[in-house]
N, C-alpha and C positions, 0 to 999 in steps of 0.2 A: 858090630852092631851099626845099622845105617844111621846117618845123621837125623833123618826124620824121626826114626824111633827115639833117638836120644832126646830130641827136642820135646817129643810128647812126655817122656818120662820127666823131664825138666819142668814142663808146664803143669803136669800133675803135681809135682812137688811144691811148685809155688802156689797152686791152688789150695793145696792142703795147708800150707802155711797161712795163706790168707783166711781161710776158714778157721784156723787155729786163733788168729788174732781177733776175728770177730766174735767167736765164741768166748774167748777170754774177756773182751770188752762187756759182753752181756752178762757173764758170771760176776765180774766186778761190780756191775750196775745192780743187777737183780738178786744175786745170792749174797753178796758182801755189803750190799746197800750203800754203795758209794755213787751217789747221783752225779751224772756228767754235766758239765756246763755246756753251753750251746756249741762252742767250738769243738769240744769233744764229740758231740754228736755229728757235726758237720764233717769231721775228719773221718768218719766211717764211710762216708759216700764213695770216695775213691776205691776202697776195698771192695764194696758191693758192685759197683760198675765194672771194675777190673775182673772180678771173679766171673761175671756174666760173659764178659769179652773172652776170657780165657776158655770158659765152656764152649763158647762159639767156635773158637779156634781149634778146639780138640774134636768137636763134632763135625764141623764143616770145614773141610780143608781148602778154603778160599780166602784170599785176602790176608794172609797171616802177616805178611810184611807190614801193610798199612795198620793192621790191628795192633801190632807190636808197637808202632809209632804212637798210636792213639793211647795205648796203655801206659807207655813211657810219658806222655804229656799229662795224663790223668794223675800219675803218681808224682810228677813234678808239681803240679798244681797242689796235690795233697802235702808235698814238702813245704811249699810256700806257706800254706794254711798252718801247718804244724809248727813251722819255724815262728810264724806270727804269734801263735798261741805260746810257744816256749819264750818269746820275747816279752809277752805281756806277764808270764809268770816271773820272770827275771827282772821285770821293770824297765826294759829297754823301750817298750811301746806302752802306750796307754789303752786301757780297756776301751773297746769300741762299743757303740750303741747296741750292736748284736749281742754283746756279753752281758749287758746290764738290764735289758728288757726282754719280755717274752714276745718276740716279733711274730710268733705264730698267731697271736691274737689279733683282732682288729684294734689298730692303734687310735683309740679314742682318748679323750681327756680322762673319762671316768676309769677306763681300764689301766691308764698309766698311774693315776693316783691310788687305785686299789693294789697294784703291783707294788708301789713304793710303801704302802701301808703294810702289806704282808710280808714283803721282802723274801719272797720264796725263790728268787733267782739265784742260781749258783754262779758265783763269781769265776771268771776265766783266769783270774790271778791266783786263786785258792787251789793248792795242790792237796787233794784228800787221799791220794793213793799213790804210792811209790813201788817200784820194782828195782831191787838192787840200788836204792838210793836215787833212782831217776824217775822224774814224773813221766806219765804216760805221754804227754806232749813231746818231751825230749826223746823218748824211745821211738814215737811215731815219726818225728823228724828224721831220725837215722833210717828207719825202715823204709819210709817213703823215698828218701833220696837214693837208697840202695836199690829199691825196686825200680825206680826210674832209670838208673844207670844199667841195671840188668836188662830191661826192655829196649833201651837204646842200643845196647850191644847186639841183642837179638835182631833188631831192625837193621843195623849196619851189616851183620853177618849173614842175614837171610839170603839164601840162594848160593852161598859158597859152599864148596865140597859136597855138592849133591851127587 
């Protein structure tokens, strides 16, 4: 089987894995009613962006090497974000302003006071859901680092054995 065909099968497999991760996150949120904290929501962004870039790689056979590098960097940023979240859960880092307030709203004095009264913000240090004893931030740290390494290898190996 040609290398290009193997790469397509590999990319489709990773794309399916990414969609599985995203679907699982939404099932946990909406069906199992475990509301995500702000960092959990932000940690989904690298998966969405990478899925779009992988689809582009599969449909348009141009710039695969540079897209592989971009995806690698995206997942590395996702790794850093997930590791930071993991560190907050473990008490290595303090919760940031992004975790304790709803920064999506206009930050006025009245909104901040209302948020403090209602206390509807999900804390980034509270783990409400675990898989095999691991928090989702821990699992995402591992997956993001692994996917970054995979796409770095694709970038390095691109063009070899054609």
